[in-house]
gemmi code that builds the backbone of each chain (N, CA, C; Angstrom):
import gemmi

chains = {
    "A": [
        ("MET", (0.832, -1.196, 0.000), (0.000, 0.000, 0.000), (0.870, 1.250, 0.000)),
        ("GLN", (0.508, 2.223, -0.863), (1.231, 3.495, -0.940), (0.483, 4.533, -0.114)),
        ("THR", (1.190, 5.263, 0.732), (0.537, 6.290, 1.545), (1.278, 7.615, 1.435)),
        ("LEU", (0.532, 8.696, 1.248), (1.111, 10.034, 1.286), (0.340, 10.860, 2.305)),
        ("THR", (1.053, 11.750, 2.996), (0.419, 12.637, 3.973), (0.316, 14.035, 3.374)),
        ("PHE", (-0.845, 14.645, 3.543), (-1.085, 15.966, 2.953), (-1.529, 16.968, 4.008)),
        ("PRO", (-1.178, 18.249, 3.820), (-1.721, 19.296, 4.699), (-3.171, 19.598, 4.306)),
        ("THR", (-3.914, 20.207, 5.243), (-5.339, 20.444, 4.974), (-5.564, 21.776, 4.258)),
        ("THR", (-5.002, 21.873, 3.052), (-5.251, 23.053, 2.216), (-5.732, 22.586, 0.846)),
        ("PHE", (-6.621, 23.380, 0.260), (-7.206, 22.969, -1.020), (-6.179, 22.887, -2.155)),
        ("ASP", (-5.056, 23.600, -2.037), (-4.125, 23.589, -3.169), (-3.357, 22.264, -3.314)),
        ("ILE", (-3.580, 21.310, -2.397), (-2.923, 20.007, -2.562), (-3.814, 19.017, -3.348)),
        ("LEU", (-5.026, 19.448, -3.707), (-5.943, 18.533, -4.402), (-5.351, 18.023, -5.720)),
        ("ASP", (-4.636, 18.917, -6.403), (-3.970, 18.546, -7.654), (-3.004, 17.374, -7.425)),
        ("ASP", (-2.209, 17.457, -6.342), (-1.233, 16.409, -6.019), (-1.932, 15.100, -5.652)),
        ("ILE", (-3.054, 15.200, -4.955), (-3.797, 13.992, -4.570), (-4.340, 13.292, -5.815)),
        ("ARG", (-4.878, 14.088, -6.744), (-5.410, 13.487, -7.985), (-4.293, 12.831, -8.794)),
        ("THR", (-3.122, 13.475, -8.823), (-1.985, 12.903, -9.551), (-1.566, 11.582, -8.897)),
        ("PHE", (-1.504, 11.577, -7.573), (-1.094, 10.382, -6.825), (-2.027, 9.195, -7.117)),
        ("VAL", (-3.330, 9.361, -6.912), (-4.234, 8.218, -7.129), (-4.352, 7.886, -8.617)),
        ("GLY", (-4.257, 8.923, -9.454), (-4.331, 8.708, -10.904), (-3.176, 7.852, -11.401)),
        ("ASP", (-1.962, 8.146, -10.935), (-0.779, 7.369, -11.340), (-0.898, 5.914, -10.896)),
        ("GLN", (-1.357, 5.723, -9.659), (-1.491, 4.359, -9.124), (-2.554, 3.575, -9.901)),
        ("ALA", (-3.652, 4.234, -10.214), (-4.742, 3.559, -10.948), (-4.302, 3.212, -12.372)),
        ("ARG", (-3.492, 4.090, -12.954), (-2.978, 3.850, -14.306), (-2.049, 2.638, -14.291)),
        ("LYS", (-1.185, 2.580, -13.279), (-0.270, 1.442, -13.134), (-1.038, 0.143, -12.959)),
        ("ALA", (-2.197, 0.226, -12.307), (-3.019, -0.966, -12.076), (-3.816, -1.344, -13.327)),
        ("GLY", (-3.704, -0.516, -14.381), (-4.315, -0.870, -15.657), (-5.754, -0.415, -15.856)),
        ("PHE", (-6.199, 0.564, -15.072), (-7.567, 1.072, -15.255), (-7.647, 1.943, -16.504)),
        ("ASN", (-8.848, 2.014, -17.102), (-9.025, 2.845, -18.296), (-9.244, 4.310, -17.902)),
        ("ALA", (-9.211, 5.192, -18.926), (-9.252, 6.642, -18.682), (-10.511, 7.053, -17.909)),
        ("LYS", (-11.625, 6.425, -18.236), (-12.882, 6.781, -17.571), (-12.829, 6.429, -16.078)),
        ("ASP", (-12.330, 5.231, -15.768), (-12.235, 4.808, -14.363), (-11.201, 5.638, -13.593)),
        ("ILE", (-10.099, 5.986, -14.265), (-9.079, 6.810, -13.612), (-9.682, 8.165, -13.232)),
        ("TYR", (-10.450, 8.749, -14.169), (-11.102, 10.041, -13.879), (-12.067, 9.886, -12.701)),
        ("SER", (-12.822, 8.788, -12.687), (-13.775, 8.545, -11.589), (-13.066, 8.459, -10.239)),
        ("ILE", (-11.942, 7.715, -10.212), (-11.175, 7.548, -8.968), (-10.611, 8.902, -8.522)),
        ("GLN", (-10.109, 9.681, -9.483), (-9.552, 11.000, -9.146), (-10.634, 11.934, -8.612)),
        ("LEU", (-11.781, 11.936, -9.281), (-12.873, 12.837, -8.869), (-13.401, 12.440, -7.485)),
        ("ALA", (-13.623, 11.136, -7.269), (-14.146, 10.678, -5.973), (-13.166, 11.009, -4.841)),
        ("THR", (-11.863, 10.822, -5.107), (-10.861, 11.103, -4.069), (-10.773, 12.600, -3.791)),
        ("ASP", (-10.864, 13.407, -4.833), (-10.878, 14.869, -4.688), (-12.064, 15.298, -3.818)),
        ("GLU", (-13.246, 14.743, -4.118), (-14.447, 15.109, -3.350), (-14.285, 14.705, -1.878)),
        ("ALA", (-13.716, 13.508, -1.657), (-13.514, 13.024, -0.291), (-12.518, 13.922, 0.456)),
        ("ALA", (-11.407, 14.266, -0.201), (-10.383, 15.104, 0.431), (-10.922, 16.519, 0.674)),
        ("SER", (-11.698, 17.038, -0.282), (-12.301, 18.368, -0.106), (-13.194, 18.376, 1.125)),
        ("ASN", (-13.957, 17.294, 1.325), (-14.829, 17.192, 2.498), (-14.031, 17.137, 3.792)),
        ("VAL", (-12.915, 16.401, 3.771), (-12.061, 16.320, 4.967), (-11.576, 17.736, 5.346)),
        ("ILE", (-11.083, 18.466, 4.343), (-10.546, 19.810, 4.606), (-11.663, 20.752, 5.069)),
        ("GLU", (-12.797, 20.651, 4.385), (-13.916, 21.568, 4.648), (-14.628, 21.259, 5.964)),
        ("HIS", (-14.908, 19.966, 6.214), (-15.758, 19.601, 7.355), (-14.976, 19.049, 8.549)),
        ("ALA", (-14.064, 18.088, 8.301), (-13.361, 17.475, 9.432), (-12.428, 18.495, 10.096)),
        ("TYR", (-11.799, 19.333, 9.259), (-10.857, 20.312, 9.810), (-11.393, 21.730, 9.766)),
        ("GLU", (-12.608, 21.872, 9.250), (-13.247, 23.195, 9.149), (-12.285, 24.258, 8.634)),
        ("ARG", (-11.542, 23.870, 7.615), (-10.597, 24.751, 6.908), (-9.452, 25.261, 7.778)),
        ("LYS", (-9.198, 24.569, 8.904), (-7.991, 24.921, 9.669), (-6.796, 24.421, 8.869)),
        ("LEU", (-5.799, 25.252, 8.727), (-4.736, 24.948, 7.770), (-3.609, 24.099, 8.335)),
        ("ASP", (-3.638, 23.811, 9.658), (-2.493, 23.114, 10.247), (-2.726, 21.616, 10.432)),
        ("GLY", (-3.797, 21.070, 9.858), (-4.083, 19.643, 9.970), (-3.283, 18.827, 8.966)),
        ("ARG", (-3.316, 17.515, 9.174), (-2.663, 16.580, 8.250), (-3.600, 15.404, 8.055)),
        ("PHE", (-3.629, 14.851, 6.862), (-4.380, 13.615, 6.666), (-3.661, 12.727, 5.657)),
        ("ASP", (-3.957, 11.429, 5.738), (-3.266, 10.457, 4.886), (-4.175, 9.977, 3.759)),
        ("VAL", (-3.578, 9.833, 2.596), (-4.285, 9.187, 1.484), (-3.471, 7.944, 1.114)),
        ("SER", (-4.119, 6.791, 1.154), (-3.445, 5.542, 0.792), (-4.200, 4.887, -0.344)),
        ("CYS", (-3.467, 4.166, -1.181), (-4.185, 3.372, -2.179), (-3.426, 2.094, -2.493)),
        ("GLU", (-4.178, 1.117, -2.895), (-3.577, -0.150, -3.326), (-4.521, -0.865, -4.292)),
        ("PHE", (-3.911, -1.743, -5.084), (-4.689, -2.546, -6.025), (-4.619, -3.983, -5.542)),
        ("ARG", (-5.772, -4.544, -5.214), (-5.796, -5.884, -4.641), (-7.039, -6.615, -5.129)),
        ("MET", (-6.893, -7.825, -5.547), (-8.006, -8.665, -6.023), (-8.901, -7.906, -7.020)),
        ("GLU", (-8.242, -7.344, -8.044), (-8.934, -6.634, -9.118), (-9.720, -5.409, -8.647)),
        ("SER", (-9.397, -4.922, -7.449), (-10.067, -3.722, -6.934), (-9.044, -2.657, -6.571)),
        ("PHE", (-9.384, -1.410, -6.881), (-8.555, -0.283, -6.474), (-9.164, 0.289, -5.202)),
        ("ILE", (-8.357, 0.344, -4.149), (-8.864, 0.779, -2.850), (-8.187, 2.093, -2.460)),
        ("VAL", (-8.994, 3.097, -2.145), (-8.471, 4.380, -1.680), (-8.926, 4.571, -0.238)),
        ("ILE", (-7.980, 4.893, 0.643), (-8.324, 5.100, 2.047), (-7.868, 6.487, 2.488)),
        ("LEU", (-8.792, 7.243, 3.077), (-8.428, 8.539, 3.663), (-8.514, 8.417, 5.170)),
        ("LEU", (-7.454, 8.838, 5.851), (-7.436, 8.797, 7.310), (-7.176, 10.211, 7.827)),
        ("ASP", (-8.129, 10.726, 8.609), (-7.914, 12.063, 9.177), (-8.183, 12.051, 10.669)),
        ("HIS", (-7.712, 13.099, 11.323), (-7.864, 13.185, 12.780), (-8.687, 14.400, 13.166)),
        ("GLY", (-9.519, 14.816, 12.226), (-10.380, 15.971, 12.498), (-11.691, 15.542, 13.125)),
        ("LYS", (-12.679, 16.421, 13.010), (-14.005, 16.153, 13.550), (-14.618, 14.963, 12.802)),
        ("ALA", (-15.290, 14.069, 13.541), (-15.934, 12.935, 12.884), (-16.979, 13.451, 11.903)),
        ("PHE", (-16.948, 12.913, 10.705), (-17.880, 13.369, 9.674), (-18.344, 12.155, 8.892)),
        ("ASP", (-19.583, 11.783, 9.080), (-20.091, 10.581, 8.437), (-20.874, 10.946, 7.174)),
        ("PRO", (-20.277, 10.666, 6.006), (-20.957, 11.034, 4.755), (-22.313, 10.357, 4.596)),
        ("SER", (-22.485, 9.191, 5.243), (-23.760, 8.491, 5.050), (-24.911, 9.229, 5.738)),
        ("GLN", (-24.564, 10.176, 6.624), (-25.608, 10.959, 7.305), (-26.045, 12.181, 6.487)),
        ("VAL", (-25.337, 12.387, 5.376), (-25.671, 13.555, 4.562), (-26.821, 13.218, 3.629)),
        ("GLU", (-27.786, 14.088, 3.592), (-28.967, 13.876, 2.762), (-28.585, 13.882, 1.279)),
        ("GLU", (-29.181, 12.971, 0.518), (-28.893, 12.949, -0.919), (-29.543, 14.150, -1.598)),
        ("PRO", (-28.835, 14.744, -2.550), (-29.465, 15.854, -3.259), (-30.614, 15.342, -4.128)),
        ("ASN", (-31.648, 16.140, -4.276), (-32.757, 15.762, -5.149), (-32.434, 16.211, -6.575)),
        ("LEU", (-32.044, 15.231, -7.401), (-31.595, 15.578, -8.753), (-32.759, 15.923, -9.663)),
        ("LYS", (-33.964, 15.673, -9.180), (-35.132, 16.002, -9.998), (-35.630, 17.421, -9.702)),
        ("ALA", (-35.109, 18.016, -8.628), (-35.546, 19.365, -8.275), (-35.159, 20.333, -9.380)),
        ("ASP", (-36.012, 21.322, -9.627), (-35.646, 22.257, -10.690), (-34.617, 23.268, -10.157)),
        ("LEU", (-34.228, 24.165, -11.021), (-33.106, 25.059, -10.750), (-33.210, 25.787, -9.415)),
        ("SER", (-34.398, 26.336, -9.121), (-34.518, 27.178, -7.933), (-34.519, 26.361, -6.647)),
        ("ASP", (-34.934, 25.077, -6.747), (-35.011, 24.249, -5.542), (-33.768, 23.406, -5.325)),
        ("ARG", (-32.870, 23.405, -6.296), (-31.720, 22.516, -6.236), (-30.803, 22.910, -5.075)),
        ("LYS", (-30.563, 21.962, -4.172), (-29.691, 22.257, -3.024), (-28.241, 22.250, -3.488)),
        ("ILE", (-27.444, 23.089, -2.858), (-26.082, 23.262, -3.326), (-25.120, 22.277, -2.640)),
        ("GLY", (-25.509, 21.721, -1.468), (-24.609, 20.813, -0.749), (-24.894, 19.353, -1.049)),
        ("GLY", (-24.061, 18.478, -0.506), (-24.292, 17.035, -0.623), (-23.901, 16.434, -1.966)),
        ("LEU", (-23.504, 17.288, -2.901), (-23.220, 16.818, -4.247), (-21.934, 15.989, -4.308)),
        ("GLY", (-20.929, 16.403, -3.549), (-19.654, 15.689, -3.555), (-19.809, 14.250, -3.097)),
        ("ILE", (-20.552, 14.066, -2.018), (-20.759, 12.730, -1.465), (-21.595, 11.876, -2.412)),
        ("TYR", (-22.586, 12.512, -3.008), (-23.408, 11.813, -3.983), (-22.541, 11.299, -5.141)),
        ("LEU", (-21.641, 12.148, -5.620), (-20.747, 11.749, -6.711), (-19.833, 10.607, -6.289)),
        ("MET", (-19.281, 10.679, -5.063), (-18.406, 9.609, -4.568), (-19.124, 8.262, -4.629)),
        ("ARG", (-20.367, 8.253, -4.169), (-21.130, 6.999, -4.159), (-21.421, 6.497, -5.564)),
        ("LYS", (-21.665, 7.433, -6.482), (-21.996, 7.043, -7.855), (-20.759, 6.577, -8.629)),
        ("LEU", (-19.614, 7.225, -8.343), (-18.408, 6.955, -9.122), (-17.696, 5.680, -8.669)),
        ("MET", (-17.835, 5.337, -7.377), (-17.125, 4.191, -6.830), (-18.115, 3.049, -6.573)),
        ("ASP", (-17.585, 1.828, -6.438), (-18.451, 0.682, -6.186), (-18.819, 0.559, -4.712)),
        ("GLU", (-17.919, 1.049, -3.847), (-18.188, 0.984, -2.407), (-17.638, 2.238, -1.748)),
        ("VAL", (-18.370, 2.781, -0.800), (-17.874, 3.886, 0.028), (-18.254, 3.557, 1.468)),
        ("ARG", (-17.233, 3.422, 2.328), (-17.492, 3.077, 3.743), (-16.830, 4.089, 4.659)),
        ("TYR", (-17.510, 4.401, 5.740), (-16.950, 5.344, 6.701), (-16.921, 4.709, 8.081)),
        ("GLU", (-15.788, 4.846, 8.784), (-15.703, 4.356, 10.164), (-14.985, 5.405, 11.008)),
        ("SER", (-15.491, 5.592, 12.220), (-14.779, 6.435, 13.167), (-14.026, 5.483, 14.094)),
        ("THR", (-12.691, 5.482, 14.035), (-11.896, 4.539, 14.831), (-11.003, 5.309, 15.801)),
        ("GLN", (-10.307, 4.562, 16.659), (-9.374, 5.216, 17.591), (-8.231, 5.880, 16.839)),
        ("ALA", (-7.888, 5.301, 15.693), (-6.792, 5.850, 14.895), (-7.223, 7.115, 14.148)),
        ("GLY", (-8.533, 7.337, 14.039), (-9.032, 8.513, 13.325), (-10.250, 8.172, 12.486)),
        ("ASN", (-10.654, 9.111, 11.632), (-11.790, 8.871, 10.731), (-11.275, 8.201, 9.472)),
        ("LEU", (-11.900, 7.080, 9.144), (-11.413, 6.265, 8.047), (-12.474, 6.205, 6.952)),
        ("LEU", (-12.112, 6.658, 5.771), (-13.035, 6.562, 4.642), (-12.413, 5.619, 3.614)),
        ("THR", (-13.119, 4.559, 3.278), (-12.602, 3.576, 2.327), (-13.484, 3.579, 1.084)),
        ("MET", (-12.856, 3.707, -0.067), (-13.605, 3.679, -1.335), (-12.997, 2.598, -2.237)),
        ("VAL", (-13.851, 1.854, -2.899), (-13.394, 0.754, -3.743), (-13.933, 0.917, -5.156)),
        ("LYS", (-13.024, 0.744, -6.123), (-13.438, 0.713, -7.534), (-12.996, -0.625, -8.107)),
        ("ARG", (-13.951, -1.411, -8.559), (-13.602, -2.708, -9.137), (-13.271, -2.554, -10.614)),
        ("LYS", (-12.385, -3.407, -11.078), (-11.957, -3.330, -12.474), (-12.982, -4.006, -13.382)),
        ("GLY", (-13.236, -3.366, -14.516), (-14.104, -3.973, -15.529), (-15.590, -3.800, -15.293)),
    ],
    "B": [
        ("MET", (-5.280, 26.943, -13.407), (-6.478, 27.300, -14.178), (-6.372, 28.730, -14.698)),
        ("GLU", (-6.820, 28.952, -15.903), (-6.859, 30.305, -16.467), (-8.229, 30.592, -17.026)),
        ("ILE", (-8.671, 31.830, -16.849), (-10.000, 32.205, -17.324), (-9.893, 33.449, -18.196)),
        ("ASN", (-10.564, 33.394, -19.339), (-10.609, 34.537, -20.240), (-12.053, 34.912, -20.531)),
        ("THR", (-12.355, 36.186, -20.421), (-13.714, 36.626, -20.746), (-13.675, 37.497, -21.995)),
        ("LYS", (-14.525, 37.134, -22.960), (-14.589, 37.885, -24.216), (-15.999, 38.440, -24.372)),
        ("GLU", (-16.105, 39.707, -24.754), (-17.437, 40.305, -24.914), (-17.924, 40.186, -26.347)),
        ("PHE", (-19.155, 39.734, -26.505), (-19.819, 39.736, -27.804), (-20.988, 40.715, -27.721)),
        ("LYS", (-21.661, 40.905, -28.836), (-22.746, 41.891, -28.864), (-23.857, 41.536, -27.861)),
        ("HIS", (-24.271, 40.257, -27.859), (-25.422, 39.876, -27.032), (-25.066, 39.037, -25.816)),
        ("CYS", (-23.795, 38.697, -25.697), (-23.427, 37.826, -24.563), (-21.918, 37.923, -24.287)),
        ("ASP", (-21.501, 37.306, -23.208), (-20.063, 37.174, -22.918), (-19.671, 35.700, -23.021)),
        ("MET", (-18.445, 35.462, -23.437), (-17.941, 34.086, -23.442), (-16.825, 33.973, -22.410)),
        ("VAL", (-17.001, 33.025, -21.494), (-15.999, 32.792, -20.456), (-15.316, 31.466, -20.775)),
        ("SER", (-14.036, 31.526, -21.100), (-13.291, 30.313, -21.447), (-12.445, 29.865, -20.266)),
        ("ILE", (-12.590, 28.600, -19.904), (-11.827, 28.065, -18.766), (-10.776, 27.104, -19.295)),
        ("GLU", (-9.537, 27.288, -18.813), (-8.455, 26.417, -19.228), (-7.875, 25.753, -17.981)),
        ("GLY", (-7.685, 24.437, -18.021), (-7.051, 23.755, -16.886), (-8.049, 23.045, -15.995)),
        ("ARG", (-7.853, 23.156, -14.686), (-8.625, 22.342, -13.740), (-9.367, 23.199, -12.715)),
        ("VAL", (-10.632, 22.869, -12.514), (-11.437, 23.568, -11.516), (-11.726, 22.615, -10.364)),
        ("ASP", (-11.247, 22.963, -9.162), (-11.547, 22.178, -7.961), (-11.816, 23.147, -6.811)),
        ("SER", (-11.839, 22.659, -5.574), (-12.142, 23.541, -4.435), (-11.135, 24.671, -4.306)),
        ("SER", (-9.937, 24.448, -4.816), (-8.887, 25.456, -4.730), (-9.098, 26.577, -5.756)),
        ("THR", (-9.529, 26.216, -6.970), (-9.625, 27.205, -8.043), (-11.047, 27.695, -8.324)),
        ("ALA", (-12.064, 27.004, -7.782), (-13.454, 27.398, -8.049), (-13.764, 28.853, -7.640)),
        ("PRO", (-13.196, 29.356, -6.517), (-13.474, 30.752, -6.160), (-13.066, 31.741, -7.259)),
        ("GLN", (-11.989, 31.406, -7.970), (-11.517, 32.256, -9.068), (-12.526, 32.246, -10.232)),
        ("LEU", (-13.088, 31.081, -10.513), (-14.114, 30.965, -11.557), (-15.359, 31.749, -11.141)),
        ("SER", (-15.718, 31.601, -9.877), (-16.886, 32.276, -9.342), (-16.738, 33.796, -9.502)),
        ("LYS", (-15.550, 34.291, -9.223), (-15.260, 35.720, -9.347), (-15.430, 36.200, -10.787)),
        ("ALA", (-14.906, 35.393, -11.732), (-14.973, 35.756, -13.145), (-16.426, 35.790, -13.627)),
        ("LEU", (-17.231, 34.815, -13.181), (-18.630, 34.770, -13.607), (-19.433, 35.890, -12.940)),
        ("ASP", (-19.126, 36.161, -11.666), (-19.802, 37.268, -10.968), (-19.503, 38.603, -11.648)),
        ("ALA", (-18.266, 38.750, -12.125), (-17.883, 40.000, -12.794), (-18.756, 40.241, -14.023)),
        ("VAL", (-19.146, 39.153, -14.702), (-19.996, 39.275, -15.887), (-21.415, 39.684, -15.480)),
        ("THR", (-21.991, 38.982, -14.505), (-23.383, 39.293, -14.115), (-23.466, 40.665, -13.432)),
        ("GLU", (-22.386, 41.066, -12.755), (-22.406, 42.383, -12.103), (-22.422, 43.536, -13.110)),
        ("LYS", (-21.979, 43.250, -14.355), (-22.085, 44.271, -15.416), (-23.484, 44.324, -15.986)),
        ("GLY", (-24.332, 43.359, -15.565), (-25.685, 43.290, -16.111), (-25.770, 42.405, -17.343)),
        ("VAL", (-24.761, 41.582, -17.582), (-24.804, 40.621, -18.695), (-25.218, 39.270, -18.136)),
        ("TYR", (-26.342, 38.749, -18.627), (-26.876, 37.491, -18.084), (-26.919, 36.377, -19.131)),
        ("LYS", (-26.397, 36.652, -20.297), (-26.271, 35.603, -21.309), (-24.790, 35.253, -21.390)),
        ("ILE", (-24.473, 34.039, -20.973), (-23.067, 33.653, -20.856), (-22.815, 32.298, -21.519)),
        ("VAL", (-21.804, 32.247, -22.369), (-21.340, 30.972, -22.915), (-20.088, 30.585, -22.130)),
        ("VAL", (-20.107, 29.397, -21.538), (-18.904, 28.909, -20.854), (-18.213, 27.930, -21.806)),
        ("ASP", (-17.078, 28.364, -22.319), (-16.314, 27.550, -23.269), (-15.422, 26.592, -22.474)),
        ("MET", (-15.719, 25.301, -22.599), (-14.996, 24.294, -21.812), (-13.998, 23.502, -22.659)),
        ("SER", (-13.731, 23.961, -23.876), (-12.891, 23.159, -24.777), (-11.492, 22.894, -24.198)),
        ("GLN", (-10.986, 23.816, -23.354), (-9.647, 23.632, -22.777), (-9.696, 23.207, -21.311)),
        ("LEU", (-10.890, 22.800, -20.873), (-11.062, 22.396, -19.478), (-10.647, 20.930, -19.328)),
        ("GLU", (-9.786, 20.661, -18.336), (-9.293, 19.285, -18.158), (-10.035, 18.544, -17.060)),
        ("TYR", (-10.581, 19.317, -16.117), (-11.133, 18.660, -14.926), (-12.054, 19.622, -14.204)),
        ("MET", (-13.156, 19.097, -13.658), (-14.029, 19.937, -12.835), (-14.678, 19.084, -11.751)),
        ("SER", (-14.523, 19.510, -10.497), (-15.160, 18.787, -9.393), (-16.481, 19.477, -9.049)),
        ("SER", (-17.165, 18.968, -8.025), (-18.468, 19.532, -7.666), (-18.350, 20.992, -7.226)),
        ("ALA", (-17.150, 21.417, -6.816), (-16.958, 22.826, -6.453), (-17.226, 23.712, -7.681)),
        ("GLY", (-16.794, 23.237, -8.847), (-17.056, 23.959, -10.098), (-18.517, 23.878, -10.493)),
        ("PHE", (-19.128, 22.694, -10.269), (-20.551, 22.519, -10.612), (-21.407, 23.504, -9.817)),
        ("ARG", (-21.064, 23.659, -8.533), (-21.845, 24.561, -7.669), (-21.740, 26.004, -8.155)),
        ("THR", (-20.545, 26.364, -8.619), (-20.336, 27.712, -9.150), (-21.195, 27.942, -10.392)),
        ("LEU", (-21.240, 26.942, -11.272), (-22.055, 27.062, -12.485), (-23.534, 27.174, -12.129)),
        ("LEU", (-23.951, 26.396, -11.132), (-25.356, 26.396, -10.707), (-25.757, 27.765, -10.157)),
        ("ALA", (-24.897, 28.352, -9.333), (-25.194, 29.665, -8.746), (-25.338, 30.719, -9.854)),
        ("THR", (-24.469, 30.633, -10.869), (-24.523, 31.604, -11.963), (-25.763, 31.375, -12.829)),
        ("GLN", (-26.091, 30.099, -13.067), (-27.292, 29.808, -13.855), (-28.527, 30.376, -13.162)),
        ("ARG", (-28.576, 30.262, -11.846), (-29.707, 30.811, -11.087), (-29.819, 32.317, -11.269)),
        ("ALA", (-28.678, 32.996, -11.149), (-28.666, 34.460, -11.287), (-29.100, 34.872, -12.697)),
        ("CYS", (-28.670, 34.105, -13.694), (-28.955, 34.468, -15.088), (-30.395, 34.179, -15.489)),
        ("ARG", (-30.944, 33.079, -14.985), (-32.306, 32.708, -15.392), (-33.376, 33.539, -14.676)),
        ("ARG", (-32.986, 34.190, -13.578), (-33.947, 35.000, -12.824), (-34.598, 36.030, -13.750)),
        ("TYR", (-35.880, 36.235, -13.621), (-36.684, 37.150, -14.452), (-36.562, 36.829, -15.949)),
        ("ASN", (-36.134, 35.596, -16.260), (-35.990, 35.214, -17.672), (-35.028, 36.105, -18.445)),
        ("ARG", (-34.035, 36.635, -17.746), (-33.183, 37.620, -18.408), (-32.012, 37.008, -19.160)),
        ("GLY", (-31.813, 35.716, -19.022), (-30.711, 35.098, -19.757), (-30.477, 33.664, -19.348)),
        ("GLU", (-29.306, 33.143, -19.684), (-28.956, 31.770, -19.296), (-27.456, 31.544, -19.482)),
        ("VAL", (-26.995, 30.465, -18.843), (-25.622, 30.009, -19.050), (-25.688, 28.815, -20.004)),
        ("VAL", (-24.926, 28.878, -21.089), (-24.845, 27.743, -22.017), (-23.433, 27.161, -21.927)),
        ("LEU", (-23.347, 25.843, -21.777), (-22.044, 25.183, -21.713), (-21.649, 24.723, -23.113)),
        ("ALA", (-20.435, 25.031, -23.532), (-20.013, 24.684, -24.887), (-18.744, 23.840, -24.888)),
        ("SER", (-18.660, 22.926, -25.851), (-17.501, 22.035, -26.037), (-17.097, 21.353, -24.732)),
        ("VAL", (-18.049, 20.661, -24.130), (-17.797, 20.012, -22.844), (-17.041, 18.693, -23.072)),
        ("PRO", (-15.829, 18.542, -22.528), (-15.079, 17.289, -22.709), (-15.862, 16.094, -22.138)),
        ("VAL", (-15.640, 14.931, -22.712), (-16.484, 13.767, -22.414), (-16.514, 13.405, -20.925)),
        ("ARG", (-15.335, 13.392, -20.263), (-15.293, 13.003, -18.843), (-16.093, 13.981, -17.986)),
        ("ILE", (-15.984, 15.266, -18.327), (-16.686, 16.289, -17.544), (-18.189, 16.204, -17.802)),
        ("ARG", (-18.542, 15.902, -19.036), (-19.957, 15.746, -19.372), (-20.568, 14.565, -18.610)),
        ("GLU", (-19.805, 13.463, -18.518), (-20.288, 12.293, -17.771), (-20.538, 12.639, -16.301)),
        ("ALA", (-19.621, 13.412, -15.708), (-19.781, 13.799, -14.297), (-20.969, 14.749, -14.126)),
        ("LEU", (-21.139, 15.665, -15.087), (-22.290, 16.582, -15.033), (-23.598, 15.805, -15.124)),
        ("GLU", (-23.598, 14.778, -15.974), (-24.787, 13.934, -16.134), (-25.107, 13.206, -14.836)),
        ("LEU", (-24.057, 12.638, -14.222), (-24.202, 11.919, -12.955), (-24.798, 12.830, -11.883)),
        ("ALA", (-24.398, 14.087, -11.913), (-24.866, 15.061, -10.916), (-26.242, 15.622, -11.269)),
        ("GLY", (-26.779, 15.207, -12.414), (-28.088, 15.698, -12.839), (-28.048, 17.133, -13.352)),
        ("PHE", (-26.872, 17.579, -13.770), (-26.727, 18.968, -14.202), (-27.027, 19.185, -15.681)),
        ("THR", (-27.067, 18.087, -16.451), (-27.261, 18.282, -17.888), (-28.681, 18.760, -18.193)),
        ("GLU", (-29.585, 18.586, -17.224), (-30.950, 19.089, -17.435), (-31.067, 20.574, -17.108)),
        ("LEU", (-30.084, 21.111, -16.425), (-30.167, 22.508, -15.978), (-29.464, 23.475, -16.929)),
        ("PHE", (-28.751, 22.913, -17.902), (-27.983, 23.753, -18.825), (-28.214, 23.296, -20.263)),
        ("ARG", (-28.227, 24.246, -21.168), (-28.178, 23.906, -22.575), (-26.717, 23.609, -22.877)),
        ("ILE", (-26.461, 22.540, -23.634), (-25.085, 22.183, -23.962), (-24.903, 22.261, -25.465)),
        ("SER", (-23.871, 23.009, -25.854), (-23.648, 23.236, -27.284), (-22.318, 22.611, -27.688)),
        ("GLY", (-22.266, 22.123, -28.925), (-21.050, 21.481, -29.404), (-19.954, 22.486, -29.713)),
        ("ASP", (-20.353, 23.740, -29.959), (-19.367, 24.723, -30.426), (-19.617, 26.085, -29.762)),
        ("PRO", (-18.572, 26.692, -29.182), (-18.751, 27.969, -28.463), (-19.345, 29.086, -29.323)),
        ("LEU", (-18.898, 29.201, -30.571), (-19.394, 30.296, -31.414), (-20.833, 30.075, -31.839)),
        ("GLU", (-21.171, 28.803, -32.023), (-22.561, 28.473, -32.326), (-23.439, 28.859, -31.126)),
        ("ALA", (-22.917, 28.608, -29.914), (-23.647, 28.969, -28.688), (-23.824, 30.480, -28.599)),
        ("VAL", (-22.804, 31.230, -28.976), (-22.886, 32.698, -28.981), (-24.012, 33.141, -29.918)),
        ("GLY", (-24.069, 32.543, -31.099), (-25.095, 32.880, -32.081), (-26.502, 32.550, -31.617)),
        ("SER", (-26.614, 31.568, -30.711), (-27.936, 31.111, -30.284), (-28.515, 31.987, -29.165)),
        ("LEU", (-27.684, 32.883, -28.624), (-28.158, 33.698, -27.480), (-28.659, 35.082, -27.923)),
    ],
}
model = gemmi.Model(1)
for chain_id, residues in chains.items():
    chain = gemmi.Chain(chain_id)
    for i, (resn, *xyz) in enumerate(residues, 1):
        res = gemmi.Residue()
        res.name, res.seqid = resn, gemmi.SeqId(i, " ")
        for name, pos in zip(("N", "CA", "C"), xyz):
            atom = gemmi.Atom()
            atom.name, atom.element = name, gemmi.Element(name[0])
            atom.pos, atom.b_iso = gemmi.Position(*pos), 0.0
            res.add_atom(atom)
        chain.add_residue(res)
    model.add_chain(chain)
structure = gemmi.Structure()
structure.add_model(model)
structure.setup_entities()
């Protein structure tokens, strides 16, 4: 498993996408799946910075990924405020322009882009695991 | 990310180059606000040079579309949307909220 530690600032999102993108490419994923993995990880990391650390700039969090049993696994570990994405209300995609809620979209995308999204609050920190299966 | 705004007779064209995420979306938001603050509500967003857009960018587009459609005074049209970005917009249910054009200049002519 490859792990990198990042500061809680939005300008590292580019580096996070490059990191998971390179690993997914090495694992043989196609361009569409690589984009999905990058977008889902970006949304997850943005949420960590925005909600778990409430934009405090001195935090650190880990992004790990590995390819195992034909699945690409991305794990985010942070030590900020517990934030359970499954508690976030799904956006109503049928709502028209004026009623469309602006939040919850990132989490919705994570669930749609990946095959599995799991959240656990552990002693080691908040653990978000996302899985993309090959093919 | 780089943003260029070009004025046409009936609308403005905002061209985005590079990547829009939580870090760069505020810059896009500023550029689009600058257009609506002049009283221009017909906007073509040229995405031909756009490489990536996260939900932070989608939210910015949604806020601008709301401002433009108010009182039926205009709209935001998305032009030359790259395939990966179009797929993500579709997943987010955004393709129903915007007219999507294959060509930026054709979009300018349609406004």
